BATOR-696166 format. One line per 5 residues: number of its first residue (from 1); their letters; for each residue x, y, z of C-alpha. Coordinates in steps of 0.1 Angstrom, whole numbers, padded with zeros to 4 digits. Layout:
REM BATOR-696166
NUM> A> X,Y,Z  ...
//
This chain:
REM BATOR-696166
1> MKYTN> 1743,0495,1128  1722,0492,1096  1689,0482,1114  1695,0507,1142  1698,0535,1117
6> ILKML> 1666,0525,1099  1647,0524,1133  1660,0558,1141  1648,0571,1108  1613,0557,1113
11> LCGVM> 1610,0572,1147  1621,0606,1134  1594,0603,1107  1567,0595,1132  1577,0624,1154
16> ALSLF> 1577,0647,1124  1542,0637,1113  1530,0643,1148  1544,0677,1149  1527,0688,1117
21> SCGDD> 1494,0668,1118  1474,0696,1133  1481,0722,1107  1474,0756,1121  1458,0744,1154
26> KTDEP> 1472,0758,1186  1492,0727,1197  1503,0745,1229  1466,0750,1239  1456,0727,1268
31> AGAFS> 1428,0702,1262  1395,0718,1268  1408,0753,1264  1387,0778,1245  1399,0810,1228
36> FVSSN> 1392,0836,1201  1406,0827,1167  1394,0853,1141  1368,0878,1131  1352,0892,1100
41> PADGA> 1358,0921,1097  1393,0915,1111  1406,0936,1140  1422,0967,1125  1405,0964,1091
46> TDVDF> 1400,0996,1071  1378,1002,1040  1352,0978,1053  1320,0978,1032  1296,1003,1047
51> TLNSI> 1266,0981,1038  1279,0956,1065  1250,0941,1084  1267,0912,1104  1300,0905,1122
56> TITYS> 1313,0869,1126  1335,0859,1156  1352,0825,1154  1365,0805,1183  1388,0775,1187
61> SSVYN> 1360,0751,1194  1322,0750,1193  1304,0777,1212  1278,0764,1236  1263,0795,1252
66> FSRAS> 1269,0832,1256  1254,0862,1274  1238,0884,1248  1234,0914,1271  1272,0917,1276
71> FSITG> 1279,0924,1239  1283,0960,1229  1293,0981,1199  1305,1017,1199  1308,1042,1170
76> GKAKL> 1283,1062,1150  1247,1049,1153  1255,1012,1152  1233,0988,1172  1236,0950,1177
81> GNIKL> 1207,0928,1167  1202,0890,1169  1232,0867,1177  1232,0832,1162  1253,0802,1170
86> GGTSL> 1270,0785,1141  1293,0757,1154  1326,0775,1163  1312,0809,1152  1289,0836,1165
91> NIDVS> 1271,0856,1138  1261,0890,1151  1236,0911,1132  1244,0948,1133  1224,0978,1120
96> GIEDG> 1232,1015,1116  1266,1011,1100  1277,1042,1081  1305,1051,1058  1338,1065,1070
101> TTYTL> 1332,1055,1107  1353,1035,1132  1335,1009,1153  1346,0987,1182  1328,0955,1191
106> NIPAG> 1334,0944,1227  1328,0910,1243  1338,0909,1280  1358,0879,1294  1338,0850,1306
111> NVKNE> 1307,0857,1285  1312,0831,1257  1317,0795,1268  1322,0761,1251  1303,0729,1260
116> KGVAA> 1327,0721,1289  1319,0754,1305  1353,0769,1297  1350,0807,1291  1369,0827,1265
121> DAVSI> 1389,0858,1272  1377,0892,1263  1374,0901,1226  1377,0936,1212  1374,0941,1174
126> TFTTA> 1380,0976,1159  1373,0983,1122  1367,1013,1099  1342,1015,1071  1351,1030,1037
131> KRPDT> 1339,1064,1026  1312,1067,1000  1324,1083,0967  1315,1120,0966  1289,1123,0938
136> SGVGH> 1271,1153,0951  1259,1177,0925  1266,1154,0895  1242,1154,0866  1228,1129,0841
141> GTVPG> 1250,1102,0827  1280,1107,0850  1273,1078,0874  1274,1043,0858  1240,1026,0861
146> MELGC> 1223,1059,0870  1221,1075,0836  1183,1080,0832  1165,1111,0845  1130,1115,0858
151> KEIWH> 1113,1114,0824  1136,1089,0807  1132,1064,0836  1094,1063,0834  1094,1059,0797
156> QVKVG> 1111,1025,0803  1080,1014,0822  1055,0995,0801  1031,0992,0830  1035,0989,0867
161> FNLGN> 1019,0967,0894  1013,0974,0931  1021,0946,0955  0992,0959,0977  0981,0948,1012
166> TLEAC> 1013,0929,1018  1045,0946,1032  1024,0975,1044  0997,0954,1059  0987,0954,1096
171> GDWNG> 1002,0978,1121  1002,0975,1159  0965,0964,1162  0951,0935,1182  0961,0902,1167
176> CTEEG> 0988,0917,1144  1023,0904,1152  1055,0915,1135  1060,0880,1122  1025,0879,1108
181> QETYW> 1023,0913,1093  1028,0903,1057  0998,0879,1057  0975,0898,1081  0954,0913,1053
186> GNPMT> 0947,0881,1036  0977,0876,1013  1004,0849,1015  1040,0856,1018  1054,0870,0986
191> TKAMV> 1076,0846,0966  1098,0848,0936  1073,0827,0917  1046,0853,0923  1068,0881,0909
196> DAIKA> 1078,0859,0880  1041,0854,0871  1034,0892,0873  1064,0898,0850  1051,0871,0826
201> AGFNA> 1017,0887,0825  1033,0919,0810  1042,0941,0839  1078,0954,0840  1077,0976,0871
206> MRIPT> 1066,0970,0907  1056,0994,0934  1062,0979,0968  1041,0996,0996  1060,0991,1028
211> RWYNH> 1053,1000,1065  1084,1005,1086  1076,1019,1121  1063,0986,1136  1095,0969,1126
216> SEEAL> 1116,0992,1148  1141,0982,1175  1121,1005,1198  1089,0984,1191  1069,1016,1186
221> SIKEA> 1032,1018,1185  1016,1045,1164  1011,1067,1194  1046,1061,1207  1061,1068,1173
226> RTAKD> 1046,1103,1172  1065,1112,1204  1095,1088,1206  1129,1103,1202  1143,1078,1177
231> ITIKD> 1133,1051,1152  1157,1023,1143  1145,0999,1116  1152,0962,1124  1178,0947,1101
236> RWLKR> 1157,0916,1096  1129,0937,1081  1153,0955,1058  1165,0921,1047  1130,0908,1040
241> VKEVV> 1121,0939,1020  1153,0934,1001  1143,0899,0993  1111,0911,0976  1130,0940,0959
246> DYCID> 1155,0915,0945  1127,0892,0931  1118,0922,0909  1154,0934,0901  1163,0898,0891
251> NDMYV> 1134,0900,0866  1148,0933,0851  1119,0952,0866  1119,0988,0879  1109,0991,0915
256> ILNSH> 1093,1019,0936  1099,1015,0973  1080,1038,0996  1068,1045,1031  1032,1034,1032
261> HDQWY> 1007,1035,1061  1033,1048,1086  1005,1065,1105  1028,1082,1130  1034,1108,1104
266> DRIDY> 1008,1103,1076  0977,1106,1098  0980,1140,1115  0966,1140,1150  0975,1172,1167
271> DEFDE> 0966,1158,1202  0995,1134,1199  1018,1152,1175  1051,1171,1178  1062,1182,1144
276> EVVYH> 1099,1186,1152  1100,1151,1167  1082,1137,1136  1106,1155,1112  1136,1141,1131
281> KFEQM> 1124,1105,1130  1113,1108,1093  1148,1118,1084  1162,1089,1105  1139,1065,1087
286> WTQIA> 1148,1075,1052  1185,1078,1060  1184,1041,1071  1164,1029,1041  1185,1048,1016
291> SFFAE> 1218,1036,1032  1207,1000,1032  1198,1001,0994  1225,1026,0984  1243,1004,0959
296> YDQHL> 1212,0995,0938  1213,1011,0903  1186,1032,0886  1161,1003,0886  1153,1012,0922
301> IFSGT> 1133,1045,0929  1125,1058,0963  1091,1074,0971  1089,1094,1003  1053,1089,1015
306> NEVIS> 1019,1076,1003  0986,1094,1011  0992,1119,1039  0960,1132,1054  0946,1144,1087
311> YSGKD> 0919,1134,1112  0888,1154,1117  0877,1143,1151  0863,1110,1163  0830,1091,1158
316> KDGNY> 0806,1080,1185  0827,1049,1192  0859,1069,1196  0874,1059,1163  0893,1086,1143
321> IENWS> 0875,1101,1113  0898,1105,1083  0897,1138,1064  0903,1134,1027  0884,1164,1014
326> TVTSK> 0901,1195,1027  0937,1206,1034  0948,1237,1053  0978,1258,1046  0993,1244,1079
331> QSDYL> 0989,1209,1067  1002,1215,1032  1033,1232,1047  1038,1201,1069  1038,1178,1039
336> NKLNQ> 1060,1201,1019  1085,1200,1047  1084,1161,1048  1090,1160,1011  1121,1183,1015
341> IFVDA> 1134,1162,1044  1130,1130,1023  1150,1144,0994  1178,1158,1016  1180,1126,1037
346> VRSTG> 1184,1104,1006  1209,1127,0989  1230,1129,1021  1238,1092,1020  1258,1097,0988
351> GNNAV> 1268,1071,0962  1241,1062,0938  1216,1079,0960  1231,1113,0951  1215,1110,0917
356> RNLIV> 1187,1084,0923  1153,1092,0910  1130,1102,0938  1092,1107,0940  1073,1131,0962
361> QPWAC> 1035,1133,0969  1009,1160,0973  0982,1159,1000  0963,1126,0998  0981,1120,0965
366> DMDKG> 0953,1140,0950  0961,1158,0918  0938,1188,0924  0951,1193,0959  0986,1189,0946
371> IASLV> 0982,1215,0919  0969,1239,0945  0993,1233,0974  1024,1211,0965  1058,1228,0965
376> VPEDK> 1082,1205,0948  1114,1202,0969  1147,1218,0960  1172,1192,0949  1210,1192,0945
381> VEGRL> 1208,1174,0912  1187,1184,0882  1160,1163,0866  1157,1135,0892  1124,1144,0909
386> SVEFH> 1089,1131,0901  1054,1139,0915  1030,1111,0923  0992,1111,0920  0966,1084,0924
391> YYQPW> 0936,1079,0901  0903,1063,0913  0880,1086,0894  0851,1089,0891  0849,1077,0927
396> DYAST> 0814,1064,0925  0825,1040,0897  0860,1032,0910  0851,1026,0946  0831,0999,0964
401> GNSRY> 0801,1022,0965  0770,1008,0948  0759,1039,0929  0775,1034,0895  0784,1003,0875
406> TWGSS> 0791,1016,0840  0818,1038,0825  0830,1048,0790  0809,1076,0775  0826,1103,0755
411> SDQSE> 0824,1126,0785  0839,1100,0808  0869,1097,0785  0873,1134,0778  0873,1140,0816
416> VDTKF> 0905,1119,0819  0921,1140,0792  0911,1172,0809  0926,1161,0843  0958,1148,0828
421> DKLKK> 0963,1180,0807  0964,1199,0840  0990,1176,0855  1011,1178,0824  1011,1216,0823
426> KWYDA> 1018,1219,0860  1046,1194,0865  1057,1175,0834  1061,1206,0813  1081,1222,0842
431> GYGVV> 1107,1194,0839  1095,1170,0865  1084,1134,0861  1048,1125,0868  1038,1090,0881
436> MGEYG> 1003,1075,0884  1014,1055,0914  0980,1038,0919  0950,1034,0897  0921,1011,0891
441> ACYKF> 0884,1004,0896  0871,0981,0923  0856,0948,0910  0818,0951,0914  0785,0944,0896
446> KGSAP> 0749,0953,0901  0732,0920,0899  0742,0884,0909  0768,0883,0882  0785,0908,0860
451> TEKEL> 0768,0916,0826  0788,0918,0794  0783,0955,0794  0798,0958,0830  0828,0937,0820
456> EDRRL> 0834,0956,0788  0832,0989,0807  0857,0975,0832  0881,0966,0804  0877,0999,0788
461> FHEIV> 0883,1020,0820  0916,1003,0826  0927,1006,0790  0917,1043,0785  0931,1056,0818
466> LKKAK> 0965,1040,0812  0965,1049,0775  0959,1086,0782  0984,1086,0811  1011,1074,0788
471> EHGFP> 1001,1098,0760  1008,1126,0786  1041,1110,0796  1031,1093,0829  1036,1056,0837
476> GFYWD> 1007,1038,0855  1008,1013,0884  0977,0992,0888  0966,0988,0924  0963,0951,0931
481> NGGNC> 0954,0942,0967  0953,0905,0963  0932,0884,0986  0916,0850,0983  0886,0858,0961
486> LDANG> 0879,0826,0943  0847,0806,0949  0845,0768,0946  0841,0771,0908  0872,0793,0905
491> KLKCS> 0852,0825,0899  0858,0858,0915  0833,0859,0944  0839,0894,0957  0816,0922,0948
496> GGNNG> 0816,0958,0959  0808,0967,0994  0794,0932,1001  0828,0915,1004  0852,0944,1006
501> EVFAL> 0875,0963,0983  0886,0940,0955  0912,0949,0929  0928,0915,0925  0940,0905,0890
506> FDRHH> 0956,0873,0904  0948,0849,0931  0980,0848,0951  0968,0818,0970  0963,0796,0940
511> NMKIV> 0994,0798,0918  0987,0833,0905  0956,0822,0886  0942,0852,0867  0908,0861,0882
516> DNAAL> 0900,0894,0865  0905,0889,0828  0886,0920,0818  0908,0944,0838  0940,0927,0828
521> EGIMA> 0931,0928,0791  0923,0965,0794  0956,0972,0812  0977,0954,0786  0958,0972,0758
526> GAATE> 0966,1005,0774  1002,0994,0781  1008,0991,0743  1005,1029,0740  1037,1048,0732
531> YIK> 1048,1076,0755  1049,1112,0742  1083,1123,0730
//
């Protein structure tokens, strides 16, 4: 009896272990069976984060293949993007998620299979996103992290840097692919190390020019974008822009994010132009951008456009001729409407965007045209709007043209004061912020190499323009368009119209080597200036 009892106990122990060895696995599931296990968000979930950009579906064994076309999502403006395999999981990109909205993801039966060809049953996941906090109409200091108004925020900027010819490069031209856009104009992909070097050089703010339309789910060309009903920015492009924004935010830098070279609205062609359609898509675009970045604090500032101009016909080869010199009342009314749509679209997304600092632009970002024709938009919140201008004056010195190589006389310097006095009186004294969103002089010289006089004038120009801007209350953002401009001896080889438009302070291809010491020294001398109180 004794040994029999021991044997019985051992058998019972083995049986007990076998019962519990699989943990939570479905022990009643036949070998080779394949079924849904869980999802994130879970079915029936409420208060889901409205910045959601992916849904994960997990199965009982590894997923082998699936039919992408069979997946669907309903609710609001949501759209499905890429679907990636990850062992037992499917990771589904989703865009257009909004606050306070119910969504249902459907995967029909038979459309997801394991390696043995066994198909899973249908999956239906329903979830509801949380509502944004209602912060409409609130003023300064009432939203944590958003305390600074349009003047206070700019007075935190020592000096700004433009990441030019990068995220706004290319378009839908021959040879330009979506994947190659960022490098199409000669710059490498932006890295954190590059941004670290810019911060280390003394810049504490970054303007990130960004083109959006050619990263749409609709795969729009410029012509199509002028007439298409909708524009939906791809989630992967929003995520790439976010990467670059975060490189700056992680460096405690202020960031201006704009719409730059979106020529479907910023180059008016009345032969291919429906204003109401353009207004609709412009609102869509900024609602998507603002929603995606809604949780960022006051370090992120949105800027509605860049340099909106018109065409004045075509040349003998059929290429459009850009008109920078004149603006009609019809054209200024159009831009004023865009500016108002931009402000309203951002504010409508709520949260931090209800009080975020925003920037609007005059025609061509030209100060004189702005003084004459810009109507600053109405805003629900006081003291959060700024006006942007660009400064490349005198043009014969700042541009690639070969007519002038020196600058710095007393009349040159007093001209800057005169122009900035007008800006201050028009906008700053009226309670708005004023931003010099781009400035600089193209690197050029008259002979085979720059003279000491030419380099000293170059240094002086960048110092004085920034110094006088800050004395009037405006921050300045230097226009750096990068490029690979070093010769075999490590010297800047680009000069004026001979080799294109060169504003590079750093060589982004070679570990951010400083290539324009004169301009950088001048910028940092001007950056030491205190803002007016």
